[in-house]
C-alpha positions as CSV (number, residue, x, y, z in Angstrom):
1,M,107.4,-144.1,-192.2
2,N,107.6,-144.8,-188.4
3,I,111.0,-145.6,-187.0
4,F,111.7,-146.8,-183.5
5,V,114.7,-145.6,-181.5
6,G,115.9,-147.9,-178.7
7,N,112.5,-149.7,-178.7
8,S,111.0,-146.7,-176.8
9,S,110.8,-143.6,-178.9
10,K,108.9,-143.5,-182.2
11,Y,109.3,-140.9,-184.9
12,F,107.6,-140.2,-188.2
13,F,109.4,-139.4,-191.4
14,P,107.7,-138.6,-194.8
15,I,109.3,-141.6,-196.5
16,F,107.6,-144.6,-198.0
17,T,110.6,-146.8,-199.0
18,L,113.8,-147.3,-197.0
19,N,116.9,-149.4,-197.6
20,S,115.8,-150.4,-201.1
21,A,118.6,-151.5,-203.4
22,Y,117.3,-149.4,-206.4
23,Y,120.7,-149.3,-207.9
24,S,120.4,-153.0,-208.8
25,D,116.9,-152.7,-210.3
26,Y,116.8,-151.7,-214.0
27,F,113.2,-150.4,-214.0
28,A,113.7,-148.5,-210.7
29,M,116.8,-146.8,-212.2
30,V,114.8,-145.8,-215.3
31,F,112.1,-144.3,-213.0
32,I,114.8,-142.5,-211.0
33,I,116.4,-141.0,-214.1
34,I,113.0,-139.8,-215.3
35,H,112.4,-138.3,-211.9
36,I,115.8,-136.5,-212.0
37,L,115.1,-135.1,-215.4
38,L,111.7,-133.8,-214.3
39,T,113.3,-132.3,-211.2
40,L,115.8,-130.4,-213.4
41,L,112.9,-129.1,-215.4
42,C,111.2,-128.0,-212.2
43,I,114.3,-126.1,-211.2
44,L,114.3,-124.2,-214.5
45,L,110.5,-123.5,-214.3
46,T,110.8,-122.3,-210.6
47,V,113.7,-120.0,-211.3
48,Q,112.0,-118.7,-214.4
49,V,108.7,-117.9,-212.7
50,I,110.3,-116.3,-209.7
51,V,112.2,-113.9,-211.9
52,I,109.0,-113.1,-213.9
53,V,106.9,-112.5,-210.7
54,K,109.6,-110.3,-209.3
55,T,110.2,-108.2,-212.4
56,V,106.7,-108.0,-214.0
57,H,104.6,-105.9,-211.6
58,V,101.0,-107.3,-211.8
59,F,100.1,-107.4,-208.1
60,H,100.9,-105.4,-205.0
61,T,104.5,-105.9,-203.7
62,N,103.2,-107.8,-200.7
63,M,101.4,-110.4,-202.8
64,S,104.3,-110.7,-205.2
65,T,106.7,-111.3,-202.4
66,I,104.5,-113.9,-200.8
67,I,104.2,-115.7,-204.1
68,V,108.0,-115.6,-204.7
69,V,108.7,-117.0,-201.2
70,I,106.2,-119.8,-201.6
71,L,107.6,-120.7,-205.0
72,G,111.2,-120.5,-203.7
73,Q,110.4,-122.9,-200.9
74,W,110.2,-125.7,-203.4
75,F,113.9,-126.0,-203.1
76,E,113.4,-127.4,-199.6
77,I,111.9,-130.5,-201.3
78,L,115.0,-130.6,-203.6
79,V,117.4,-130.5,-200.6
80,A,115.3,-133.1,-198.7
81,K,115.3,-135.5,-201.8
82,I,119.1,-135.1,-202.2
83,I,119.6,-136.0,-198.6
84,L,117.2,-139.0,-198.8
85,F,118.6,-140.4,-202.1
86,P,121.4,-142.6,-200.5
87,Y,118.8,-144.2,-198.3
88,Q,116.3,-144.8,-201.1
89,L,119.1,-146.2,-203.3
90,G,120.3,-148.6,-200.6
91,F,123.8,-147.1,-200.2
92,S,122.9,-146.0,-196.6
93,T,120.7,-148.1,-194.3
94,V,118.7,-147.7,-191.1
95,G,118.2,-150.7,-188.8
96,E,118.4,-154.1,-190.4
97,A,119.7,-154.2,-194.0
98,K,116.3,-155.1,-195.5
99,T,113.7,-153.2,-197.4
100,Y,110.9,-151.4,-195.5
101,Q,107.9,-150.2,-197.3
102,H,105.0,-148.5,-195.5
103,W,103.6,-145.1,-194.8
104,I,102.2,-145.4,-191.3
105,T,102.1,-148.4,-189.0
106,N,101.6,-149.3,-185.4
107,N,103.3,-152.7,-185.7
108,P,106.9,-152.5,-184.3
109,V,107.9,-155.5,-186.4
110,E,107.3,-153.4,-189.6
111,M,109.4,-150.5,-188.3
112,P,113.1,-150.0,-188.8
113,Q,114.9,-150.1,-185.4
114,A,117.6,-147.5,-184.8
115,S,119.9,-147.8,-181.8
116,K,120.2,-144.1,-181.1
117,E,118.7,-140.8,-182.2
118,S,122.0,-139.5,-183.6
119,D,121.8,-142.2,-186.3
120,L,118.7,-140.4,-187.6
121,T,120.1,-136.9,-187.8
122,V,120.1,-136.9,-191.6
123,L,116.5,-138.2,-191.7
124,F,115.4,-135.5,-189.1
125,I,116.8,-132.7,-191.4
126,S,115.2,-134.1,-194.6
127,G,111.9,-135.0,-192.9
128,I,111.4,-131.5,-191.3
129,L,112.3,-129.8,-194.5
130,F,109.8,-131.9,-196.4
131,L,107.0,-131.4,-193.8
132,H,107.8,-127.7,-193.5
133,Y,107.3,-127.3,-197.2
134,A,104.2,-129.5,-197.3
135,F,102.5,-127.5,-194.5
136,T,103.5,-124.2,-196.0
137,L,102.1,-125.3,-199.3
138,T,98.8,-126.1,-197.7
139,F,98.8,-122.7,-195.9
140,S,99.7,-120.8,-199.1
141,V,96.1,-120.3,-200.2
142,F,95.3,-119.0,-196.7
143,I,98.3,-116.5,-196.8
144,L,97.2,-115.1,-200.2
145,T,93.7,-114.8,-198.9
146,C,94.8,-112.9,-195.8
147,E,96.9,-110.5,-198.0
148,R,93.8,-109.7,-200.2
149,A,91.7,-109.3,-197.1
150,C,94.3,-106.6,-195.9
151,A,94.0,-105.0,-199.3
152,T,90.2,-104.8,-198.9
153,F,90.5,-103.4,-195.3
154,F,93.0,-100.7,-196.4
155,I,91.1,-100.0,-199.6
156,K,91.6,-96.2,-199.5
157,D,95.4,-96.3,-200.0
158,Y,96.7,-99.9,-200.1
159,E,98.5,-99.5,-203.4
160,K,99.9,-96.1,-202.4
161,K,101.7,-97.5,-199.3
162,P,104.0,-100.5,-199.3
163,R,102.9,-101.7,-195.8
164,A,105.7,-104.3,-195.8
165,Y,104.8,-105.3,-192.2
166,I,101.7,-107.1,-193.6
167,C,103.9,-109.4,-195.8
168,I,106.5,-109.9,-193.0
169,T,103.9,-110.7,-190.4
170,L,102.1,-113.2,-192.6
171,L,105.2,-115.0,-193.6
172,F,106.7,-115.0,-190.1
173,V,103.5,-116.4,-188.4
174,T,103.1,-118.9,-191.2
175,H,106.7,-120.2,-191.0
176,L,106.6,-120.3,-187.2
177,T,103.4,-122.3,-187.3
178,T,104.4,-124.7,-190.1
179,F,107.9,-125.3,-188.5
180,S,106.2,-126.1,-185.2
181,L,103.7,-128.5,-186.9
182,S,106.6,-130.1,-188.7
183,C,108.5,-130.8,-185.4
184,L,105.3,-132.0,-183.7
185,A,104.5,-134.4,-186.6
186,T,108.0,-135.7,-186.7
187,C,107.9,-136.5,-182.9
188,E,104.4,-137.9,-183.4
189,I,103.0,-135.5,-180.9
190,L,100.7,-134.4,-183.7
191,N,99.0,-137.4,-185.3
192,F,99.4,-137.6,-189.0
193,T,95.7,-137.8,-189.8
194,T,95.0,-134.9,-187.5
195,G,97.7,-132.8,-189.2
196,V,96.3,-133.5,-192.6
197,A,92.7,-132.8,-191.4
198,I,93.9,-129.4,-190.0
199,S,95.6,-128.5,-193.2
200,G,92.5,-129.5,-195.2
201,I,90.2,-127.4,-193.1
202,F,92.6,-124.4,-193.7
203,V,92.6,-124.9,-197.4
204,I,88.9,-125.2,-197.8
205,G,88.3,-122.3,-195.4
206,A,90.7,-120.1,-197.3
207,V,89.0,-120.8,-200.6
208,L,85.6,-119.9,-199.1
209,I,87.0,-116.7,-197.6
210,Y,88.7,-116.0,-200.9
211,F,85.4,-116.0,-202.8
212,I,83.8,-113.9,-200.1
213,I,86.5,-111.2,-200.5
214,L,86.1,-111.4,-204.3
215,H,82.4,-110.9,-203.9
216,I,82.9,-107.9,-201.5
217,N,85.3,-106.2,-203.9
218,I,83.1,-106.7,-206.9
219,G,80.2,-105.3,-204.9
220,I,82.3,-102.2,-203.8
221,Q,83.3,-101.6,-207.4
222,K,79.7,-101.7,-208.6
223,R,78.5,-99.4,-205.9
224,L,81.3,-96.9,-206.8
225,H,80.5,-97.1,-210.4
226,D,76.8,-96.3,-209.6
227,H,77.9,-93.1,-207.8
228,D,80.5,-91.7,-210.2
229,K,79.0,-88.3,-209.8
230,Q,80.1,-88.1,-206.2
231,Q,83.9,-88.1,-206.9
232,N,86.3,-86.7,-204.5
233,Y,89.9,-87.5,-203.4
234,Y,89.0,-90.6,-201.5
235,S,86.3,-92.0,-203.8
236,L,88.7,-91.8,-206.7
237,A,91.4,-93.7,-204.8
238,I,88.9,-96.2,-203.5
239,R,87.5,-96.8,-207.0
240,F,91.0,-97.6,-208.3
241,Q,91.8,-99.8,-205.4
242,A,88.5,-101.7,-205.6
243,K,89.2,-102.3,-209.3
244,E,92.7,-103.5,-208.6
245,N,91.5,-105.8,-205.8
246,A,88.8,-107.4,-208.0
247,R,91.3,-107.6,-210.9
248,S,93.9,-109.3,-208.7
249,L,91.5,-111.7,-207.2
250,E,90.1,-112.6,-210.7
251,L,93.6,-113.2,-212.1
252,A,94.6,-115.4,-209.1
253,K,91.4,-117.4,-209.0
254,K,92.6,-120.1,-211.3
255,V,95.9,-120.4,-209.4
256,V,94.1,-120.6,-206.0
257,L,91.6,-123.1,-207.2
258,F,94.1,-125.4,-208.9
259,A,96.5,-125.2,-205.9
260,A,93.7,-126.0,-203.5
261,F,92.6,-128.9,-205.7
262,A,96.1,-130.4,-206.1
263,I,96.8,-130.1,-202.4
264,L,93.5,-131.7,-201.4
265,C,94.0,-134.5,-203.9
266,G,97.5,-135.2,-202.4
267,M,96.0,-135.2,-198.9
268,G,93.3,-137.6,-200.0
269,L,95.8,-140.0,-201.4
270,L,97.9,-139.9,-198.2
271,I,94.8,-140.4,-196.0
272,M,93.8,-143.4,-198.0
273,T,97.2,-145.0,-197.6
274,A,97.3,-144.1,-193.9
275,M,93.9,-145.7,-193.3
276,H,95.0,-148.8,-195.3
277,W,92.2,-148.5,-197.8
278,V,94.4,-149.1,-200.8
279,D,97.0,-151.6,-199.5
280,D,96.9,-153.5,-202.8
281,H,98.0,-150.4,-204.7
282,I,99.8,-148.5,-201.9
283,A,103.0,-148.0,-203.8
284,T,101.2,-146.5,-206.8
285,M,99.2,-144.2,-204.5
286,V,102.2,-143.0,-202.6
287,T,104.1,-142.4,-205.9
288,F,101.3,-140.1,-207.2
289,A,101.1,-138.3,-203.8
290,E,104.9,-137.7,-203.8
291,A,104.8,-136.5,-207.3
292,A,102.0,-134.0,-206.4
293,F,104.4,-132.4,-203.9
294,N,107.9,-133.1,-205.3
295,L,107.1,-132.1,-208.9
296,N,104.3,-129.6,-208.4
297,P,106.0,-126.8,-210.4
298,L,105.2,-128.9,-213.5
299,F,101.5,-128.2,-212.8
300,I,101.4,-125.0,-210.9
301,V,103.8,-122.9,-213.1
302,P,101.9,-123.4,-216.4
303,V,98.5,-122.7,-214.7
304,G,99.9,-119.6,-213.0
305,M,101.5,-118.3,-216.1
306,Y,98.4,-118.9,-218.3
307,S,96.1,-117.3,-215.7
308,V,98.0,-113.9,-215.8
309,P,98.4,-112.6,-219.4
310,T,101.5,-110.4,-218.6
311,W,103.3,-113.3,-217.0
312,R,102.3,-115.6,-219.8
313,D,103.7,-113.3,-222.5
314,R,107.0,-112.9,-220.6
315,F,107.2,-116.6,-220.0
316,I,106.7,-117.3,-223.7
317,K,109.3,-114.8,-224.7
318,N,111.8,-116.4,-222.4
319,C,111.2,-119.9,-223.8
320,P,112.3,-120.3,-227.4
321,I,110.2,-123.4,-228.0
322,L,107.0,-121.8,-226.7
323,Q,107.8,-118.6,-228.6
324,R,108.0,-120.5,-231.8
325,I,104.7,-122.3,-231.1
326,W,103.1,-118.9,-230.2
327,L,104.3,-117.4,-233.5
328,L,102.9,-120.3,-235.5
329,R,99.6,-119.9,-233.7
330,S,99.7,-116.1,-234.5
331,R,100.1,-116.8,-238.2
332,K,97.1,-119.1,-238.2
333,N,95.0,-116.8,-236.1
334,P,95.2,-113.1,-237.4
335,K,93.6,-111.9,-234.1
336,V,96.7,-112.8,-232.2
337,S,99.4,-110.3,-233.1
338,D,102.6,-108.8,-231.6
339,S,100.9,-105.5,-231.0
340,T,98.1,-107.1,-229.0
341,E,100.7,-109.0,-226.9
342,N,102.6,-105.8,-226.2
343,E,99.4,-104.0,-225.2
344,V,98.5,-106.8,-222.8
345,A,102.0,-106.9,-221.4
346,K,101.8,-103.2,-220.6
347,E,98.4,-103.4,-219.1
348,S,99.5,-103.8,-215.5
349,E,102.1,-101.0,-215.6
350,I,99.6,-98.6,-217.1
351,H,97.1,-99.5,-214.5
352,F,99.6,-98.8,-211.7
353,N,100.7,-95.5,-213.3
354,Q,97.0,-94.4,-213.4
355,L,96.6,-95.5,-209.8
356,S,99.6,-93.4,-208.8
357,E,98.1,-90.4,-210.5
358,A,95.0,-90.8,-208.4
359,W,96.8,-89.6,-205.3
360,K,98.6,-86.7,-206.9
């Protein structure tokens, strides 16, 4: 939503509805209660998956740390929504005490008018938090791709050395870039459509690079397999690292594709609303777009947990309801047993132990 300050400065905030008296609307309150309950579920899922990723060693420390940081940043959205709640409920108002509903407009009549910038301090904080998370989410696929590219470049001993500077550099550059983009978008120095287009290009480019790196690592693994007779200190280490790279990329493929698809869908919905292509259904479109960002743990966490067997098993064991469903399924399907689950859960640890032995 665009807001004028003193009829001269214009700012953009990622809000669709402002000054709405939702507290007096029965259906709106039901929707808000459902949204709150789903948000609480997102909190539980996010905390759960962060603990699992941190304790169950499936990927390199750098990749695990990046995943934990990106997942933890969802709480930025939570803080932003808590800050915005009084304005969306109608307890706090900006400009005239009337309801404003739009995403982007160039018509000053449709914009709330604030007398001074200090009146928008709360909106500045929530808006930058929201945009920072949104930009970071769009760059998440690119960050993970860069980390796997580093693993391919240092293929001889990547698992042997922590190389924390790779993780720190990627996160620092990403957060510096996304925070700058957030400020530029808020001050409308960066056009909304341009910002979305840049993010979309990064997402699509990152996915393409991801599959190129996957193809390279599978090719390296095949070439090493064909030359097993020429084993030495370095070829043994490279063979293990190539296998780990290909394995990590395969396990993360579903997560990367789903995240990219969800992000691009959210961008598409916002672009359609910004271009006024769906004015008759704009409220519905914006609601779906906000849900894609605000409640994304409901979609990303199950896909991520299902894609990595060791994470899935730990997630099921930590959830009594899912554990009961899994036990019922095990009884119906004799192929699924506790011993099999334990073997899968230990797969990653065994692989890393074997990898460590390669350098002894």
